[in-house]
TIVO-23603 format. One record per residue: residue in one letter; x, y negated, z of N, C-alpha, C in turn. Coordinates in steps of 0.1 Angstrom, whole numbers, plus 5000, padded with zeros to 4 digits. Layout:
<recs>
AXYZXYZXYZ ...
</recs>
This chain:
<recs>
M890508293962890008193971891008243986 G891508283986893108283994894008194000 L894208133981895008033988894607873988 F892907853983892707753987892707764001 W892107834012892107804025893407854034 R894007904028895907884032895907704028 I895607644015895807464013895107434025 Y893807434029893107364042893907414052 L894507564057895007544067896107414064 C897307464052898007334060897507174058 F896907144058895907044057896206964068 I895307054076895407064097896107074097 G897507104098898407064106899507024098 C899206934082899206854082899006694094 L897606684092897306614099897806604121 E897306744119898306794136899806624134 A900706704123901406604125901306464125 I901106454120901306274117899906234129 N899306284133898906284148899406224163 R901106324155901906294168902706234160 G903206154150904106044146904806154142 Y904706264132906106344128906106254117 D907606344113908306214098907406344088 L908406324076907706384066908206564062 W909106564072909906664075909306774079 G908606694094908306764106906106764097 R905906684091904806734080904706854074 L905606924065906207014060905407114070 I906407094075907407264084905907274095 L905007204096903407214105902507274091 A902807204084901607234077902007364069 F903407414070903907564059903607664075 L903507624089903207704096901707724100 S901007634096899507644101899207754084 G899707724071899107824061899607904054 V901307974063901408134057902108164075 G901608094084901808164098901908254100 G900408294099899508384101899908504095 G899608484078900508574067901608684071 T902208564074904108594079903608724088 L903208704102903908744110903208944109 R901808904096900908974096902009104083 D902108984077903409134068904609174078 L905109064083906409224093905709244099 L904209254105904009384111903709544099 I903109444085903109564078904609634075 G905309514068906209554063906009594050 E906809764041906909774032907209704019 D905609744012905309643999905309574003 R904509464016904409274016905509264023 L906709304021908209294021908809204003 P909309144001909108964008908108944008 F907908814016906108734020906108734006 Y904708724005903608663989904708503989 Y904608403996905108283995906908303987 V907208383989908508373983908408423966 K907608523962907208613952906908463944 D905508413953904708353940904608173945 L906308083939906007943946905607913944 T903907923942902307823947902407823960 Y902507903964902307843977903707763985 P904307783983905307663991905407483978 L904407553968904407363958903007363969 G902407473963900907343970901507263983 I902007353993902307314006902807174007 L903707183996904106984000903606893986 I902606883981901006883972900606823982 V900006933991899406864005899606754013 V901206804013901906684022902106544016 L902106564005902706424000901606343995 I900006453993898806333991898706324002 T898406384009897206374027898406254029 S899406264034900706104036899605984033 P900205954028899605824015897905804025 I897105864020895805844018895405814035 V895505924043895505924059896305724064 A897705704055898305564060897105504057 L896505494044895905394044894505404043 N894505514047892405514063892705604071 Q893205514076894305604095892805664104 D891605614104890605674109889505714100 S889705804093889005854081888705984079 H889706084096889606224095889206244109 Q889106064114888106104125886406064128 S885906054116884306014110884006124116 E882306144119881906244120881206334106 I881606274095881306324086882906384080 F883706404083885006484082884706564089 K884506554102884106624114883306754111 K882506754107881406884105881906894090 T882706844082883106924069884107034076 K884506944084885907014083885507194098 K884607134105883507274114883607384104 Y882507354096881907424085883107504073 A883907424067885507474061886207574070 D886107534081886807634095886107784093 I885207814095884407864091884607994085 L884307894071884807964059886008034058 G886607964062888007984056888808064071 F887908134081888408144092888108324089 T886408274084885708394075886908484065 A886808414052888308504046889808534046 L890108484058891108514065891208634069 A890208654080889908744088889608844078 I888608934067889008994058889709024056 T890808924051891608954041893209014046 G892709004058893609044070893209184072 A892309194075891609334078891809424064 A891409454053891509504037892909524033 I893909384043895309464039896109574043 S895209514060895909664066895409774063 I894009804059893309964054894310004041 S894509904035895109924017896509984019 S897409904033898109924030898210084043 S897510154041897110274047897810334070 L898010164073897710134085896610244095 P896910314111895610344115894810264121 W893610244115892710194111892210104129 F892910124139893209984145893509864147 W894609894132895709774131894609684121 A894109704116893109614105892209514116 L891909554128891409494137892809344138 I893809394146894809284152895809214135 C895809244125896409214115894809114110 A893509114110892709004112893008904117 A892608894131893108814141894708774138 L895708804131897008754134896708644121 T895908724111896008644095895208484101 C894208464110893708394106894108314117 A895208364133895208254144896808244143 G897408334138898708384138899308174136 G899408164125899308024120899807904133 G898707904138898107814152898707854162 M899007954159900107974177901507944172 L901907964158903507914161903607764157 R902407734156902107554153902007484170 D901407554173901607494190903207514199 I903107634192904607674196906207594196 V905607454183906207464183906507334187 V905407244188904907104196904907114208 N905107194212905107274227903407244234 Q902807304228901707294234901507434239 E900207444245899507584247898507624239 P898507754232897207774222896407794231 S895007724225893407714231893007854234 T893307874225892508054220893108154233 F894208104240894308194253893908084261 K892908014263892507934270890607924278 G890208074270889108024271888308034261 M888907994253888008034235887808104221 I886708104228886708264219886608224200 Y887708314198888008304182889208434178 E890108414182890008614177889608694177 E888708694181887808834197886908834183 V886808674174885008724162885808814149 A887108734149888008834138888108994139 V888709034154888009154162886909174159 V886009154163884809194162884609234143 G884609124134884409134124885309264116 A886809284115886809434113887009534115 F886309534130885909654133884409714128 C883409614124882209664114882609694104 L884009624103883909644081885209804088 V885409804094886509944093885610084101 I884010044107883310134105882510124093 G882110034087881510024070882110134065 L883010094061884010154054884410284054 M884510364065884310494075883610564068 I881510524072880110544063880410564051 A880910464040881410474025882310524026 N883610634030883910714027882710854023 H882110884026881010984029880110954012 F880310854010879210833995880410743985 E881010843981882110843974881910803961 Y880110863958880010893942879610773941 T879210563950879010493947879810353955 P879410283948881010153960879910063970 I878310113965877410023968877110033985 P878310103996878310104006879910034010 V880310013998881309944006881509773998 Y880409773997879609603994878909584003 L878209634007877009644022878109574034 S879109714029880209714048880909574046 L881509534037881809354033880709254035 I879609244026878909144034878509134047 F878509274052877909244064879109224072 S880409254069881209184082881309004078 I881409014065881708844061880108784070 I878608794070877808724073878308804089 L878708904098878908864108879408794120 I880608734111881708694115881508504114 I880208444105879508354102879408284112 C877708364114876508344123877608414140 L878508474141879008454153880208314152 R880208234147881608144143880808024148 L878808054137878107934139877507914153 A877208014162876508074175877707994181 I879407984184879807984193879707824193 Y880307724178880007604179878207534184 K877707644179876307564180876107534201 Y876607684206876207724217877207684228 H878507674218879707654229880107724240 L880307844234880207954239882007954245 R882208004258883608014265883608134267 Y885008214271884708314280884508264294 P884108324305882708274315884508284325 K884308194337885508164348886508294353 I885608384353885608514357886908624351 L886808564338887408634330889008514321 G888608454331889908334324889608224320 G887908194316887908094314887307914320 T887507844308888007684314886807604312 H886607454312885707444302886207304294 S887707344292888407224282887807274271 D887707144262887607184247889007184236 S889507134243891007064239890607184229 H892207134214892607274206893907204210 
</recs>
């Protein structure tokens, strides 16, 4: 599942590069940063058993990125408006919600399994979700939209916090794994519901906290 969503993020990064008129190398770089940038920042933070990086040990990731770019480039060239259609935008929105949820939970779980203090689970969840996008924005000289009023990483933090609390409670029921499963399910549902609410009601930070009315990505 993690591989699928990283491939999806690579696809989004490749589209961004195509929209900016980048060549094949530029598309590979943006796809790479989008797909594995967040996990890289997380693993740099954790270190130890997370090094060398997962995509260094497993060539499936870089090969997948290359394949995504090589397939996406000619398709978009032949159907230049295909990724601007309403069907594509809706599919992208819901795929983003599911991918975001999977990466947030994965980031938090990796932090917990690495025996870091509980609050690092929140940071690792946010990094895994948004780190790649931030690196991509830096490369294209664009301010991260999630720093200008968009509610994004905060959802990962809330979901990871609920997961941590749930697992702390589950520690008192060591004779059954059910509380662990319930914690995971609740956190996943919470993240999905929050992302759906943000999309539906266009929720943003209030102006007093730095929010703007811009919807740029």
